[in-house]
One Martini backbone bead per residue (centre of mass of N, CA, C, O) as a GRO file, in nm:
protein
  465
    1MET     BB    1  13.715  14.907   0.234
    2ALA     BB    2  13.933  15.092   0.383
    3GLN     BB    3  14.293  15.084   0.301
    4ASP     BB    4  14.600  15.050   0.456
    5MET     BB    5  14.878  14.935   0.283
    6TRP     BB    6  15.087  14.937   0.538
    7LYS     BB    7  14.860  14.772   0.686
    8LYS     BB    8  14.709  14.548   0.847
    9VAL     BB    9  14.434  14.382   0.893
   10ALA     BB   10  14.256  14.369   1.154
   11VAL     BB   11  14.195  14.135   1.409
   12ALA     BB   12  13.968  13.987   1.588
   13GLU     BB   13  13.922  13.989   1.953
   14GLN     BB   14  13.911  13.913   2.254
   15GLU     BB   15  13.889  14.047   2.539
   16PRO     BB   16  14.104  14.012   2.794
   17GLN     BB   17  13.895  14.012   3.042
   18VAL     BB   18  13.727  13.781   2.909
   19ARG     BB   19  13.932  13.549   2.813
   20ALA     BB   20  14.063  13.497   3.105
   21LYS     BB   21  13.766  13.324   3.166
   22ASN     BB   22  13.818  13.146   2.902
   23PHE     BB   23  13.841  12.883   2.622
   24ASP     BB   24  13.810  13.056   2.395
   25GLU     BB   25  13.896  13.189   2.118
   26VAL     BB   26  14.078  13.468   2.070
   27CYS     BB   27  14.079  13.453   1.768
   28LEU     BB   28  13.830  13.536   1.505
   29GLY     BB   29  13.907  13.630   1.239
   30TYR     BB   30  13.823  13.667   0.916
   31SER     BB   31  13.640  13.809   0.698
   32LYS     BB   32  13.575  13.837   0.376
   33GLU     BB   33  13.637  14.140   0.355
   34GLU     BB   34  13.908  14.133   0.508
   35ALA     BB   35  14.056  13.924   0.332
   36MET     BB   36  14.040  14.082   0.064
   37ALA     BB   37  14.189  14.332   0.165
   38GLU     BB   38  14.453  14.185   0.241
   39ALA     BB   39  14.507  14.055  -0.042
   40THR     BB   40  14.572  14.333  -0.189
   41ARG     BB   41  14.873  14.352  -0.053
   42CYS     BB   42  14.972  14.160  -0.253
   43PHE     BB   43  15.227  14.142  -0.510
   44ASN     BB   44  15.273  13.877  -0.661
   45CYS     BB   45  15.542  13.744  -0.669
   46LYS     BB   46  15.755  13.572  -0.872
   47ASN     BB   47  15.998  13.566  -0.644
   48ALA     BB   48  15.889  13.427  -0.368
   49LYS     BB   49  15.993  13.444  -0.042
   50CYS     BB   50  15.760  13.310   0.118
   51ILE     BB   51  15.800  13.023   0.012
   52LYS     BB   52  16.090  12.992   0.131
   53GLY     BB   53  15.983  13.060   0.433
   54CYS     BB   54  15.825  12.796   0.400
   55PRO     BB   55  15.866  12.475   0.508
   56VAL     BB   56  15.624  12.363   0.289
   57SER     BB   57  15.593  12.547   0.028
   58ILE     BB   58  15.371  12.741  -0.015
   59ASN     BB   59  15.172  12.903  -0.259
   60ILE     BB   60  15.093  13.203  -0.161
   61PRO     BB   61  15.017  13.389  -0.401
   62ALA     BB   62  14.811  13.188  -0.526
   63PHE     BB   63  14.603  13.177  -0.288
   64ILE     BB   64  14.553  13.484  -0.276
   65GLN     BB   65  14.437  13.513  -0.564
   66GLU     BB   66  14.187  13.336  -0.499
   67ILE     BB   67  14.064  13.522  -0.293
   68LEU     BB   68  14.017  13.762  -0.493
   69LYS     BB   69  13.808  13.557  -0.653
   70ASP     BB   70  13.643  13.387  -0.448
   71ASN     BB   71  13.824  13.097  -0.449
   72ILE     BB   72  13.829  12.860  -0.218
   73GLU     BB   73  13.892  12.599  -0.364
   74GLY     BB   74  14.148  12.697  -0.503
   75ALA     BB   75  14.302  12.779  -0.246
   76SER     BB   76  14.285  12.498  -0.112
   77ASP     BB   77  14.438  12.341  -0.335
   78VAL     BB   78  14.705  12.486  -0.307
   79ILE     BB   79  14.760  12.415  -0.009
   80ALA     BB   80  14.724  12.094  -0.034
   81GLN     BB   81  15.000  12.047  -0.184
   82SER     BB   82  15.160  12.119   0.117
   83SER     BB   83  14.903  12.090   0.326
   84SER     BB   84  14.713  11.914   0.592
   85LEU     BB   85  14.708  12.186   0.817
   86PRO     BB   86  14.585  12.491   0.774
   87ALA     BB   87  14.422  12.566   1.037
   88VAL     BB   88  14.664  12.525   1.220
   89CYS     BB   89  14.885  12.703   1.088
   90GLY     BB   90  14.717  12.973   1.093
   91ARG     BB   91  14.755  12.971   1.422
   92VAL     BB   92  15.071  12.842   1.515
   93CYS     BB   93  15.257  12.969   1.334
   94PRO     BB   94  15.571  13.151   1.290
   95GLN     BB   95  15.537  13.381   1.057
   96GLU     BB   96  15.731  13.616   1.150
   97THR     BB   97  15.993  13.404   1.084
   98GLN     BB   98  15.891  13.339   0.794
   99CYS     BB   99  15.698  13.438   0.558
  100GLU     BB  100  15.658  13.729   0.687
  101GLY     BB  101  15.968  13.787   0.736
  102VAL     BB  102  16.006  13.800   0.387
  103CYS     BB  103  15.811  14.005   0.309
  104ILE     BB  104  15.811  14.272   0.098
  105ARG     BB  105  15.598  14.450   0.238
  106GLY     BB  106  15.783  14.468   0.508
  107ASN     BB  107  15.992  14.687   0.416
  108ARG     BB  108  15.717  14.863   0.410
  109GLY     BB  109  15.575  14.804   0.673
  110GLU     BB  110  15.351  14.546   0.670
  111ALA     BB  111  15.301  14.240   0.640
  112VAL     BB  112  15.137  14.000   0.523
  113SER     BB  113  14.860  13.806   0.656
  114ILE     BB  114  14.908  13.488   0.598
  115GLY     BB  115  14.792  13.324   0.833
  116LYS     BB  116  14.502  13.448   0.830
  117LEU     BB  117  14.445  13.358   0.535
  118GLU     BB  118  14.475  13.056   0.575
  119ARG     BB  119  14.255  13.032   0.785
  120TYR     BB  120  14.024  13.138   0.611
  121VAL     BB  121  14.032  12.915   0.401
  122ALA     BB  122  13.998  12.670   0.589
  123ASP     BB  123  13.735  12.758   0.732
  124THR     BB  124  13.563  12.802   0.477
  125ALA     BB  125  13.594  12.523   0.354
  126ARG     BB  126  13.463  12.372   0.586
  127LYS     BB  127  13.182  12.516   0.570
  128MET     BB  128  13.157  12.417   0.251
  129GLY     BB  129  13.278  12.110   0.224
  130ILE     BB  130  13.578  12.121   0.153
  131LYS     BB  131  13.808  11.876   0.019
  132PRO     BB  132  14.047  11.685  -0.024
  133LYS     BB  133  14.180  11.486  -0.282
  134ALA     BB  134  14.165  11.170  -0.354
  135ASN     BB  135  14.336  10.869  -0.441
  136PRO     BB  136  14.215  10.596  -0.631
  137ASN     BB  137  14.514  10.500  -0.673
  138LYS     BB  138  14.674  10.208  -0.592
  139ASN     BB  139  15.012  10.050  -0.527
  140GLY     BB  140  15.028   9.814  -0.283
  141LYS     BB  141  15.150   9.979  -0.052
  142ARG     BB  142  15.267   9.970   0.296
  143VAL     BB  143  15.235  10.213   0.571
  144ALA     BB  144  15.374  10.299   0.881
  145VAL     BB  145  15.261  10.533   1.135
  146ILE     BB  146  15.410  10.696   1.415
  147GLY     BB  147  15.194  10.905   1.496
  148SER     BB  148  14.934  11.190   1.513
  149GLY     BB  149  15.084  11.427   1.452
  150PRO     BB  150  15.215  11.648   1.233
  151ALA     BB  151  15.414  11.445   1.108
  152GLY     BB  152  15.225  11.199   1.063
  153LEU     BB  153  14.997  11.341   0.904
  154SER     BB  154  15.173  11.445   0.671
  155CYS     BB  155  15.288  11.180   0.578
  156ALA     BB  156  15.018  11.032   0.531
  157GLY     BB  157  14.890  11.230   0.331
  158ASP     BB  158  15.109  11.214   0.109
  159LEU     BB  159  15.098  10.905   0.066
  160ALA     BB  160  14.799  10.885  -0.013
  161LYS     BB  161  14.830  11.068  -0.269
  162LEU     BB  162  15.038  10.834  -0.390
  163GLY     BB  163  14.878  10.538  -0.310
  164TYR     BB  164  14.903  10.458  -0.024
  165GLU     BB  165  14.876  10.240   0.248
  166VAL     BB  166  14.776  10.390   0.560
  167THR     BB  167  14.888  10.352   0.908
  168ILE     BB  168  14.811  10.486   1.217
  169PHE     BB  169  14.987  10.489   1.534
  170GLU     BB  170  14.838  10.554   1.858
  171ALA     BB  171  14.880  10.579   2.202
  172LEU     BB  172  14.639  10.728   2.238
  173HIS     BB  173  14.279  10.777   2.240
  174GLU     BB  174  14.367  11.023   2.055
  175PRO     BB  175  14.418  11.201   1.789
  176GLY     BB  176  14.704  11.465   1.733
  177GLY     BB  177  14.875  11.502   1.966
  178VAL     BB  178  14.983  11.812   2.038
  179LEU     BB  179  14.715  11.933   1.927
  180ILE     BB  180  14.558  11.802   2.178
  181TYR     BB  181  14.753  11.805   2.449
  182GLY     BB  182  14.917  12.095   2.424
  183ILE     BB  183  14.713  12.292   2.286
  184PRO     BB  184  14.495  12.514   2.357
  185GLU     BB  185  14.177  12.616   2.286
  186PHE     BB  186  14.244  12.935   2.263
  187ARG     BB  187  14.433  12.851   2.004
  188LEU     BB  188  14.309  12.533   1.948
  189PRO     BB  189  14.041  12.401   1.847
  190LYS     BB  190  13.921  12.084   1.840
  191ASP     BB  191  13.634  12.045   1.710
  192ALA     BB  192  13.662  12.287   1.488
  193VAL     BB  193  13.972  12.201   1.383
  194VAL     BB  194  14.135  11.936   1.439
  195LEU     BB  195  13.931  11.709   1.368
  196PRO     BB  196  13.878  11.796   1.069
  197GLU     BB  197  14.176  11.763   0.980
  198ILE     BB  198  14.192  11.462   1.043
  199GLN     BB  199  13.954  11.380   0.859
  200ASN     BB  200  14.093  11.462   0.594
  201VAL     BB  201  14.305  11.238   0.614
  202ILE     BB  202  14.108  11.001   0.624
  203ASP     BB  203  13.970  11.078   0.343
  204LEU     BB  204  14.240  10.982   0.189
  205GLY     BB  205  14.272  10.671   0.343
  206VAL     BB  206  14.348  10.686   0.636
  207LYS     BB  207  14.442  10.498   0.911
  208ILE     BB  208  14.345  10.483   1.270
  209GLU     BB  209  14.519  10.361   1.562
  210THR     BB  210  14.454  10.339   1.888
  211ASP     BB  211  14.618  10.229   2.168
  212VAL     BB  212  14.925  10.211   2.038
  213ILE     BB  213  15.233  10.088   2.163
  214ILE     BB  214  15.533  10.129   2.047
  215GLY     BB  215  15.719   9.861   2.210
  216LYS     BB  216  15.457   9.697   2.328
  217THR     BB  217  15.224   9.609   2.147
  218VAL     BB  218  15.431   9.681   1.910
  219THR     BB  219  15.686   9.655   1.683
  220VAL     BB  220  15.874   9.751   1.424
  221ASP     BB  221  15.961   9.468   1.340
  222GLU     BB  222  15.668   9.353   1.325
  223LEU     BB  223  15.560   9.542   1.107
  224LEU     BB  224  15.767   9.435   0.889
  225ASP     BB  225  15.771   9.103   0.940
  226GLU     BB  226  15.437   9.048   1.016
  227GLU     BB  227  15.233   9.295   0.905
  228GLY     BB  228  15.326   9.398   0.598
  229PHE     BB  229  15.514   9.635   0.594
  230ASP     BB  230  15.733   9.836   0.387
  231ALA     BB  231  15.718  10.086   0.595
  232VAL     BB  232  15.845  10.331   0.842
  233PHE     BB  233  15.718  10.606   1.040
  234ILE     BB  234  15.863  10.824   1.285
  235GLY     BB  235  15.622  11.047   1.481
  236SER     BB  236  15.638  11.053   1.827
  237GLY     BB  237  15.794  11.272   1.942
  238ALA     BB  238  15.828  11.484   2.261
  239GLY     BB  239  15.714  11.374   2.593
  240LEU     BB  240  15.973  11.417   2.776
  241PRO     BB  241  16.037  11.577   3.051
  242MET     BB  242  16.210  11.846   3.194
  243PHE     BB  243  16.445  11.923   3.454
  244MET     BB  244  16.664  12.088   3.689
  245GLY     BB  245  16.765  11.952   3.971
  246ILE     BB  246  16.632  12.077   4.220
  247PRO     BB  247  16.531  12.140   4.512
  248GLY     BB  248  16.184  12.027   4.542
  249GLU     BB  249  16.072  11.881   4.269
  250ASN     BB  250  15.896  11.655   4.446
  251ALA     BB  251  15.676  11.823   4.519
  252ASN     BB  252  15.375  11.911   4.582
  253GLY     BB  253  15.289  12.109   4.290
  254VAL     BB  254  15.472  11.977   4.072
  255PHE     BB  255  15.495  12.033   3.717
  256SER     BB  256  15.465  11.958   3.408
  257ALA     BB  257  15.346  12.097   3.129
  258ASN     BB  258  15.247  11.837   3.001
  259GLU     BB  259  15.058  11.742   3.223
  260TYR     BB  260  14.888  11.995   3.260
  261LEU     BB  261  14.788  12.012   2.961
  262THR     BB  262  14.672  11.727   2.931
  263ARG     BB  263  14.453  11.746   3.142
  264ASN     BB  264  14.312  11.993   3.001
  265ASN     BB  265  14.296  11.909   2.692
  266LEU     BB  266  14.248  11.596   2.664
  267MET     BB  267  14.086  11.569   2.968
  268LYS     BB  268  13.905  11.830   3.033
  269ALA     BB  269  13.940  11.990   3.317
  270PHE     BB  270  13.784  12.271   3.246
  271ARG     BB  271  13.530  12.094   3.249
  272ASP     BB  272  13.236  12.017   3.419
  273ASP     BB  273  13.175  11.733   3.249
  274TYR     BB  274  13.446  11.665   3.382
  275HIS     BB  275  13.671  11.457   3.618
  276THR     BB  276  13.942  11.581   3.593
  277PRO     BB  277  14.211  11.635   3.773
  278ILE     BB  278  14.309  11.966   3.904
  279ILE     BB  279  14.476  12.205   4.031
  280LYS     BB  280  14.394  12.455   4.278
  281SER     BB  281  14.522  12.761   4.229
  282LYS     BB  282  14.655  13.076   4.339
  283LYS     BB  283  14.980  13.047   4.277
  284VAL     BB  284  15.187  13.061   3.981
  285CYS     BB  285  15.491  12.909   3.856
  286VAL     BB  286  15.649  12.950   3.541
  287VAL     BB  287  15.916  12.771   3.396
  288GLY     BB  288  15.985  12.967   3.126
  289GLY     BB  289  15.970  13.103   2.754
  290GLY     BB  290  15.781  12.948   2.581
  291ASN     BB  291  15.493  12.845   2.438
  292VAL     BB  292  15.433  12.640   2.665
  293ALA     BB  293  15.450  12.842   2.895
  294MET     BB  294  15.218  13.020   2.795
  295ASP     BB  295  15.003  12.800   2.797
  296ALA     BB  296  15.020  12.732   3.099
  297ALA     BB  297  14.972  13.016   3.211
  298ARG     BB  298  14.694  13.072   3.065
  299THR     BB  299  14.555  12.832   3.195
  300ALA     BB  300  14.591  12.902   3.497
  301LEU     BB  301  14.438  13.168   3.478
  302ARG     BB  302  14.161  13.036   3.385
  303LEU     BB  303  14.166  12.865   3.672
  304GLY     BB  304  14.230  13.128   3.891
  305ALA     BB  305  14.524  13.232   3.885
  306GLU     BB  306  14.814  13.362   3.974
  307VAL     BB  307  15.076  13.453   3.729
  308HIS     BB  308  15.420  13.347   3.676
  309ILE     BB  309  15.702  13.419   3.483
  310VAL     BB  310  16.010  13.233   3.490
  311TYR     BB  311  16.308  13.392   3.354
  312ARG     BB  312  16.662  13.407   3.285
  313ARG     BB  313  16.603  13.614   3.080
  314SER     BB  314  16.506  13.836   2.861
  315GLU     BB  315  16.267  13.942   2.647
  316ALA     BB  316  16.445  13.920   2.386
  317GLU     BB  317  16.488  13.589   2.452
  318LEU     BB  318  16.220  13.492   2.409
  319PRO     BB  319  16.092  13.207   2.238
  320ALA     BB  320  15.832  13.311   2.211
  321ARG     BB  321  15.589  13.445   2.067
  322VAL     BB  322  15.494  13.763   2.048
  323GLU     BB  323  15.187  13.713   2.059
  324GLU     BB  324  15.188  13.542   2.324
  325VAL     BB  325  15.311  13.755   2.508
  326HIS     BB  326  15.102  13.972   2.458
  327HIS     BB  327  14.858  13.812   2.559
  328ALA     BB  328  14.962  13.755   2.843
  329LYS     BB  329  14.983  14.048   2.933
  330GLN     BB  330  14.690  14.134   2.881
  331GLU     BB  331  14.583  13.907   3.098
  332GLY     BB  332  14.804  13.939   3.363
  333ILE     BB  333  15.079  13.831   3.335
  334ILE     BB  334  15.377  13.783   3.514
  335PHE     BB  335  15.718  13.896   3.460
  336ASP     BB  336  16.015  13.722   3.573
  337LEU     BB  337  16.302  13.840   3.481
  338LEU     BB  338  16.610  13.752   3.538
  339THR     BB  339  16.514  13.459   3.665
  340ASN     BB  340  16.617  13.181   3.890
  341PRO     BB  341  16.586  12.880   4.008
  342VAL     BB  342  16.709  12.693   4.320
  343GLU     BB  343  16.430  12.639   4.489
  344ILE     BB  344  16.180  12.438   4.637
  345LEU     BB  345  15.935  12.502   4.868
  346GLU     BB  346  15.817  12.342   5.170
  347ASP     BB  347  15.599  12.216   5.369
  348GLU     BB  348  15.518  11.989   5.621
  349LYS     BB  349  15.342  11.823   5.376
  350GLY     BB  350  15.499  11.869   5.082
  351TRP     BB  351  15.413  12.147   4.981
  352VAL     BB  352  15.407  12.412   4.803
  353LYS     BB  353  15.529  12.764   4.909
  354GLY     BB  354  15.779  12.816   4.711
  355ILE     BB  355  16.043  13.011   4.532
  356LYS     BB  356  16.379  13.013   4.491
  357VAL     BB  357  16.565  13.293   4.366
  358VAL     BB  358  16.777  13.445   4.111
  359LYS     BB  359  16.944  13.690   3.984
  360MET     BB  360  17.024  13.806   3.652
  361GLU     BB  361  17.281  13.829   3.398
  362LEU     BB  362  17.420  13.919   3.092
  363GLY     BB  363  17.657  13.783   2.899
  364GLU     BB  364  17.793  13.595   2.692
  365PRO     BB  365  17.755  13.418   2.431
  366ASP     BB  366  17.637  13.120   2.335
  367ALA     BB  367  17.572  12.859   2.122
  368SER     BB  368  17.284  13.003   2.046
  369GLY     BB  369  17.360  13.335   2.059
  370ARG     BB  370  17.287  13.387   2.340
  371ARG     BB  371  17.304  13.535   2.627
  372ARG     BB  372  17.443  13.445   2.916
  373PRO     BB  373  17.332  13.360   3.221
  374VAL     BB  374  17.416  13.525   3.537
  375ALA     BB  375  17.458  13.513   3.858
  376ILE     BB  376  17.378  13.714   4.135
  377LYS     BB  377  17.527  13.770   4.410
  378GLY     BB  378  17.293  13.788   4.674
  379SER     BB  379  16.985  13.782   4.504
  380GLU     BB  380  16.804  13.626   4.671
  381PHE     BB  381  16.455  13.511   4.657
  382VAL     BB  382  16.099  13.487   4.731
  383ILE     BB  383  15.823  13.317   4.582
  384ASP     BB  384  15.507  13.290   4.645
  385CYS     BB  385  15.355  12.956   4.619
  386ASP     BB  386  15.155  12.645   4.514
  387THR     BB  387  15.277  12.634   4.211
  388VAL     BB  388  15.480  12.442   3.972
  389ILE     BB  389  15.580  12.489   3.625
  390MET     BB  390  15.768  12.297   3.401
  391SER     BB  391  15.920  12.465   3.097
  392LEU     BB  392  16.214  12.299   2.949
  393GLY     BB  393  16.128  12.078   2.776
  394THR     BB  394  16.178  11.792   2.549
  395SER     BB  395  16.195  11.436   2.495
  396PRO     BB  396  16.221  11.139   2.378
  397ASN     BB  397  16.096  10.840   2.397
  398PRO     BB  398  16.289  10.533   2.431
  399LEU     BB  399  16.113  10.285   2.345
  400ILE     BB  400  16.165  10.257   2.039
  401SER     BB  401  16.480  10.249   2.035
  402LYS     BB  402  16.498   9.997   2.235
  403THR     BB  403  16.296   9.806   2.026
  404THR     BB  404  16.502   9.873   1.777
  405ASP     BB  405  16.693   9.746   1.554
  406GLY     BB  406  16.944   9.961   1.432
  407LEU     BB  407  16.873  10.233   1.596
  408ASN     BB  408  16.993  10.544   1.596
  409ILE     BB  409  17.120  10.763   1.849
  410ASN     BB  410  17.179  11.035   2.031
  411LYS     BB  411  17.268  11.213   2.319
  412TRP     BB  412  16.943  11.309   2.326
  413LYS     BB  413  16.767  11.050   2.220
  414CYS     BB  414  16.760  11.095   1.922
  415ILE     BB  415  16.685  11.023   1.611
  416GLU     BB  416  16.863  10.931   1.336
  417ALA     BB  417  16.819  11.148   1.041
  418ASP     BB  418  16.757  11.243   0.735
  419GLU     BB  419  16.649  11.553   0.641
  420LYS     BB  420  16.544  11.485   0.333
  421THR     BB  421  16.421  11.164   0.399
  422GLY     BB  422  16.431  11.016   0.703
  423GLN     BB  423  16.653  10.823   0.710
  424THR     BB  424  16.775  10.569   0.883
  425SER     BB  425  16.981  10.305   0.996
  426ARG     BB  426  16.718  10.157   0.913
  427GLU     BB  427  16.578   9.974   0.694
  428GLY     BB  428  16.257  10.118   0.627
  429VAL     BB  429  16.325  10.351   0.835
  430PHE     BB  430  16.163  10.647   0.937
  431ALA     BB  431  16.207  11.003   1.042
  432GLY     BB  432  16.038  11.280   1.231
  433GLY     BB  433  16.063  11.552   1.414
  434ASP     BB  434  16.087  11.545   1.757
  435ALA     BB  435  16.229  11.259   1.750
  436VAL     BB  436  16.486  11.411   1.611
  437THR     BB  437  16.503  11.732   1.729
  438GLY     BB  438  16.310  11.785   1.922
  439ALA     BB  439  16.153  12.040   2.033
  440ALA     BB  440  15.925  12.210   1.816
  441THR     BB  441  15.744  12.293   1.552
  442VAL     BB  442  15.477  12.217   1.366
  443ILE     BB  443  15.593  12.291   1.080
  444LEU     BB  444  15.857  12.126   1.106
  445ALA     BB  445  15.715  11.856   1.140
  446MET     BB  446  15.569  11.862   0.871
  447GLU     BB  447  15.819  11.868   0.689
  448ALA     BB  448  15.933  11.601   0.796
  449GLY     BB  449  15.694  11.434   0.696
  450ARG     BB  450  15.731  11.503   0.396
  451ALA     BB  451  16.018  11.396   0.372
  452GLY     BB  452  15.944  11.106   0.448
  453ALA     BB  453  15.753  11.057   0.210
  454ARG     BB  454  15.966  11.097  -0.009
  455GLY     BB  455  16.163  10.879   0.093
  456ILE     BB  456  15.968  10.638   0.074
  457ASP     BB  457  15.901  10.663  -0.225
  458GLU     BB  458  16.190  10.625  -0.327
  459TYR     BB  459  16.249  10.354  -0.191
  460LEU     BB  460  16.003  10.185  -0.308
  461SER     BB  461  16.050  10.247  -0.605
  462ALA     BB  462  16.338  10.120  -0.621
  463LYS     BB  463  16.254   9.831  -0.519
  464SER     BB  464  16.039   9.776  -0.766
  465LYS     BB  465  16.261   9.763  -1.011
   0.00000   0.00000   0.00000
């Protein structure tokens, strides 16, 4: 196929007016011909900036060269050295600010479409039955991993490759963490993508026990002192939603994005063959501007509502990926920017009937480096709606820290852990991902899981000497 070397090979997507009414994946991925054409755009840099831009340090030029040879197993093996979840990362990582953001090809023209190529390798490998290679040699050490989200799965996968016997304990009835309950089907299909990636980790020798709430079913202390584990990694995520503290937040029809998405994604409320209740909204206001806000908004749209994103800064400050904002706009979601809620209005039966907001203007930069939004006096107005979804971030559930002796947390209730090793204040206990940083990206949680695996291996190796 003829290829303009300055531009990425376009990837096929569902048409906006079609996809806005279904939960099928929006992006359809590269064909073999398209992937190989895109792979020719890689310069195969010797001192590759893209590797440094990748939080888990995938050897990107090496796997792209294997694509050019049509060697999917070779490409998959290169990626597997650094990532346990390539099909996930190829879909949801913010490549534009990481590997693609520093791609030399992007200095003139468009960067190589690294994420779409990673997805192509992972999807093709899965169809061909290619799996990561397990380590047959066990070292006799046992590690407990708390949480089966991206941090836990990455930590467990790396430890299994090093010969450890690993058991993941998951509080929910299905493994996957945020990959299952948080990210919608139209971005990350569960049966076709997430479950096979989890199975790949299991095939490395990792055991997963569901419906185990650490701090209630069993404690960290009991895992170490009674259950015979040599170390523990806490990758329990950050599932506790935040609210604004404004009048009316307790009205019927106000949801956290976490609850709304969990009902739809984990509990399949969007499917006719499931009976999970979810509110049937006519007009929804989603408060927030991150990827989770986009996910909630696009889910509400597919469930039949008119949807508004209410965000207190301008479009330039939206924390969501550019691609997610673009898709949301294409699908017809309305953005009420420089707008901030001050009260949720209720009808006589206690149900949401609207949201009172105030117009904002941007002042001087705050601690985050973004310009601080300031309310414009006298600019209040009401947006009529019957549902409000709060997407303001999440914090870790305090159950584990409260039931684990000697585990230090910071003022945001996050576990304190060394960034390079995951070591906490408690000997033998390591932590990483959203439980340490607060809500962040899948790929950053994965790197924290890998750091934890390295830290545990160093700790247990030193102990056995």
